C-alpha positions in Angstrom: -10.3 -2.8 22.1 -12.7 -0.4 20.3 -13.7 2.7 22.3 -10.5 2.3 24.4 -8.6 5.5 25.2 -4.9 5.2 24.6 -2.5 7.5 26.3 -5.4 9.5 27.6 -5.7 10.9 24.2 -6.5 8.5 21.3 -10.1 7.1 21.2 -9.9 3.8 19.2 -12.4 3.2 16.5 -12.7 0.2 14.1 -9.9 -2.1 13.0 -8.9 -1.2 9.5 -6.1 -3.7 8.9 -4.2 -6.6 10.4 -1.0 -8.5 9.9 1.4 -10.8 11.6 3.1 -8.0 13.6 0.3 -5.6 14.4 -3.4 -4.6 14.1 -4.3 -1.1 12.8 -7.2 1.0 14.1 -8.6 4.3 13.0 -8.7 6.6 16.1 -9.7 10.1 17.1 -7.0 12.3 18.5 -9.0 14.1 21.3 -6.4 16.7 21.8 -5.9 17.9 18.2 -9.4 16.8 16.9 -8.1 14.8 14.0 -8.3 11.3 12.8 -5.2 9.1 13.0 -4.1 5.5 12.4 -2.8 3.5 15.4 -0.8 0.4 14.9 -0.8 -1.9 18.0 1.8 -4.6 18.2 0.9 -8.3 18.4 0.7 -9.6 22.0 3.7 -12.0 21.7 6.0 -9.3 20.4 4.7 -6.9 23.1 6.0 -9.4 25.7 9.5 -9.4 24.4 11.5 -6.8 26.4 14.3 -6.6 23.7 11.8 -6.0 21.0 9.9 -3.4 23.0 13.2 -1.5 23.7 14.2 -1.5 20.1 10.7 -0.6 19.0 10.7 2.4 21.3 14.0 3.6 19.9 13.0 3.1 16.3 9.6 4.7 16.7 11.3 7.8 18.0 13.7 7.8 15.0 10.8 7.3 12.5 8.9 10.2 14.1 11.8 12.4 13.1 11.2 11.7 9.4 9.3 14.6 7.8 8.9 13.9 4.1 5.8 13.9 1.8 6.8 10.5 0.6 6.8 8.9 4.1 3.8 8.2 6.2 4.3 10.5 9.3 4.7 9.0 12.7 3.2 11.3 15.3 3.4 9.6 18.6 4.0 6.2 20.4 3.1 4.5 23.6 3.2 1.2 25.4 -0.2 0.6 27.2 -2.0 -1.7 26.8 0.6 -2.8 24.3 3.3 -0.9 22.3 1.7 1.2 19.6 2.5 3.9 17.2 0.3 6.8 16.1 0.5 7.6 12.4 -0.8 9.8 9.7 -4.1 8.4 8.4 -3.7 8.0 4.7 -6.8 7.8 2.4 -5.9 5.4 -0.4 -4.8 1.9 -1.1 -1.6 -0.1 -0.6 0.3 -1.0 -3.7 -0.3 -4.6 -2.7 -4.0 -4.1 -3.0 -3.7 -2.6 -6.4 -1.5 -5.5 -7.6 -3.9 -8.1 -6.2 -6.8 -6.4 -8.0 -4.9 -7.2 -11.2 -4.3 -3.6 -12.1 -1.5 -3.4 -14.7 0.2 0.0 -14.6 1.5 1.9 -17.7 5.3 2.0 -17.8 5.4 5.7 -17.0 3.1 5.3 -13.9 5.1 2.3 -12.6 8.3 4.4 -12.9 6.7 7.4 -11.3 5.6 5.3 -8.3 9.1 3.9 -8.0 10.6 7.4 -8.1 8.2 8.3 -5.2 9.5 5.3 -3.2 13.1 6.2 -3.9 12.6 9.9 -3.0 11.4 8.8 0.5 14.3 6.3 0.8 16.9 8.9 -0.1 15.6 11.2 2.6 15.6 8.4 5.2 19.0 7.1 4.2 20.5 10.5 4.5 19.4 10.4 8.1 20.9 6.9 8.6 17.5 5.1 8.7 17.2 2.0 6.6 13.7 0.6 6.0 14.6 -3.1 5.5 11.1 -4.2 4.5 10.2 -2.4 1.2 7.3 -4.3 -0.4 4.0 -3.4 -2.0 2.1 -3.8 1.4 4.3 -1.0 2.8 3.7 1.5 0.0 0.5 3.6 0.1 -1.0 5.2 -3.0 -3.2 8.1 -1.8 -6.5 9.0 -3.4 -4.6 11.8 -5.1 -2.1 9.4 -6.6 0.8 10.4 -4.3 3.2 7.7 -3.0 3.9 7.2 0.7 6.2 4.6 2.3 5.3 3.4 5.7 6.5 1.1 8.6 10.1 2.3 9.1 10.1 1.7 12.8 8.6 -1.8 12.9 10.8 -3.1 10.1 14.0 -2.1 11.8 12.9 -3.5 15.2 12.0 -6.8 13.6 15.3 -6.9 11.8 17.3 -6.3 14.9 15.4 -9.0 16.7 16.9 -11.4 14.2 13.5 -12.3 12.9 13.9 -11.8 9.2 13.0 -15.4 8.2 11.1 -16.1 11.4 8.6 -13.4 10.5 8.3 -14.5 6.9 8.0 -18.3 7.5 4.4 -18.2 6.7 4.4 -15.1 4.6 5.5 -15.7 1.0 4.8 -12.1 0.1 7.6 -10.7 2.2 10.2 -13.2 1.1 9.7 -12.1 -2.5 11.4 -8.7 -1.7 14.2 -9.9 0.6 17.7 -8.8 -0.4 20.4 -11.6 -0.7 22.1 -10.4 2.5 18.9 -10.5 4.5 18.1 -13.9 3.1 21.3 -15.3 4.7 21.0 -13.3 7.9 23.6 -10.7 7.2 23.2 -7.0 8.1 21.0 -4.9 5.8 22.0 -1.4 4.8 20.6 1.2 2.4 21.5 -1.0 -0.6 19.2 -3.7 0.7 16.4 -1.2 0.2 17.6 -0.6 -3.3 17.4 -4.3 -4.1 13.9 -4.6 -2.6 12.8 -1.6 -4.6 14.1 -3.3 -7.7 12.0 -6.4 -6.9 9.0 -4.2 -6.5 9.5 -2.4 -9.8 10.1 -5.7 -11.6 6.7 -6.9 -10.4 5.0 -3.6 -11.4 6.4 -4.1 -14.9 5.8 -7.8 -15.4 3.1 -8.8 -13.0 5.4 -11.1 -11.1 8.4 -10.5 -8.7 11.7 -11.8 -10.0 11.6 -14.9 -7.8 8.6 -17.0 -6.8 8.1 -20.3 -5.0 5.8 -22.2 -2.8 7.6 -21.4 0.4 9.4 -18.3 1.8 12.5 -20.5 2.2 12.6 -21.5 -1.5 12.2 -17.9 -2.5 14.8 -16.6 -0.1 17.3 -19.2 -1.4 16.8 -17.9 -4.9 17.5 -14.4 -3.8 20.8 -15.6 -2.3 21.9 -17.8 -5.2 20.1 -17.1 -8.5 20.4 -14.3 -11.0 17.2 -12.4 -11.6 15.8 -12.8 -15.2 16.4 -9.9 -17.5 13.1 -8.1 -17.6 12.9 -7.8 -21.4 12.9 -11.6 -21.7 9.5 -11.4 -20.1 8.3 -8.1 -21.6 10.1 -7.4 -24.8 8.5 -4.0 -25.4 10.2 -2.4 -22.4 13.1 0.0 -23.1 16.6 -1.2 -22.8 17.3 1.4 -20.1 14.9 -0.1 -17.7 16.5 -3.5 -18.1 19.8 -1.9 -17.1 18.2 -0.2 -14.1 16.8 -3.5 -12.8 20.0 -5.5 -13.5 22.0 -3.0 -11.4 19.4 -2.8 -8.6 19.1 -6.5 -8.4 22.8 -7.3 -8.3 23.6 -9.9 -5.7 26.5 -8.0 -4.2 25.6 -4.7 -2.5 28.7 -3.0 -3.9 27.4 -3.8 -7.5 24.1 -2.1 -6.9 23.2 1.6 -7.0 25.0 3.0 -4.0 22.2 5.5 -3.3 18.4 5.8 -3.9 19.2 9.0 -5.7 21.4 7.2 -8.2 18.6 4.8 -9.1 16.1 7.7 -9.2 18.3 9.5 -11.7 18.5 6.6 -14.0 14.8 6.0 -13.9 14.3 9.7 -14.7 16.6 9.1 -17.8 14.4 6.3 -18.9 11.3 8.4 -18.6 12.9 11.2 -20.6 14.0 8.8 -23.3 17.7 9.2 -22.5 20.4 6.6 -22.5 21.2 4.9 -19.2 25.0 4.5 -19.0 25.4 2.8 -15.6 27.4 -0.3 -16.0 26.2 -3.8 -14.9 28.6 -5.9 -12.9 30.0 -8.7 -15.0 31.9 -10.6 -12.3 30.2 -14.0 -11.5 28.5 -13.8 -8.2 28.3 -17.5 -7.3 31.8 -19.0 -7.4 32.1 -22.5 -5.9 33.6 -21.2 -2.7 31.0 -18.5 -2.3 28.2 -21.1 -3.0 29.5 -23.2 -0.1 29.7 -20.2 2.2 26.2 -19.0 1.2 24.7 -22.4 1.5 26.0 -22.8 5.0 24.9 -19.3 6.0 21.5 -19.8 4.5 20.7 -23.0 6.2 22.1 -21.7 9.5 19.7 -18.8 9.2 16.8 -21.2 8.5 17.7 -23.2 11.6 17.6 -20.0 13.7 14.3 -19.1 12.1 12.7 -22.5 13.0 14.0 -22.1 16.6 12.5 -18.6 16.8 9.2 -19.7 15.3 8.9 -22.5 17.8 9.7 -20.3 20.7 7.1 -17.7 19.6 4.5 -20.4 19.5 4.1 -20.5 15.7 2.3 -17.1 15.4 -1.2 -18.6 15.2 -4.0 -16.0 15.1 -7.7 -16.2 15.7 -10.5 -13.7 15.3 -12.5 -12.0 12.6 -11.2 -11.8 9.0 -9.8 -8.3 8.3 -8.0 -7.3 5.1 -4.2 -7.5 5.5 -3.2 -4.0 4.5 -0.1 -3.6 6.6 2.2 -6.3 5.4 3.6 -8.3 8.2 
């Protein structure tokens, strides 16, 4: 693939990342004389006409997002496989920083979360929901700025009905699923709020709110269990951040922050030492009737996932080991 010329314009260089959905290459834009990143979809996804159609539409929508907190999408194409051309960001993913064992000071963790929320507020205002907020999809530049990436691919995968199929062997993604995604229901902007809450919880405690040995066990907890109060794990955190996380991680979307800006504003209050007055929902989420409904929905979603996984051939990969810096 190296030294290939895509679209008569982009000269591919070395692979800089890989994942279950795509490989990422550095490339030279021959027309504008600049370096870019090119994400080329996995061959099995490239053969799915429904996915390619959705990917084409969503790549175009993502290209319309122009915000300093979002990795810019410049172009897209379909030969030799569907690809998107993105801004080349010098830095590290939040996932890499977490895996290096770096523990962030409270203020920096909140600052990073504010950066994510600022990008989400901008995209949500334009009716674009990310659906896959996680550390692997957040870049921290060499200057310390925050950039969210992978809007188009996340939406295309979601509409393909592959939420659990794509995470069957990827525990890291399941750790940030919203309850509605875990049971196969539609995701909206409040799903991004929940996932951002999971990410912030991990930045503050070193662990996401729910863990397990398999994606299924983690997803089930998202759908049925209440997240632990963060100060039971880190007692030195301010009360306000416990409120922020309790609201963001509410099981029912209507009990969460209704916008990224609302969560941003409460985090700003915590950073300023001000009181957070947002109310936490007190109504029990898991009544007996709801438990039956959720259990049925959850296991139906798993059955569909297994079917999708078998049809896709299991997603086995071969080739050289390359750092997974692009999430799925």
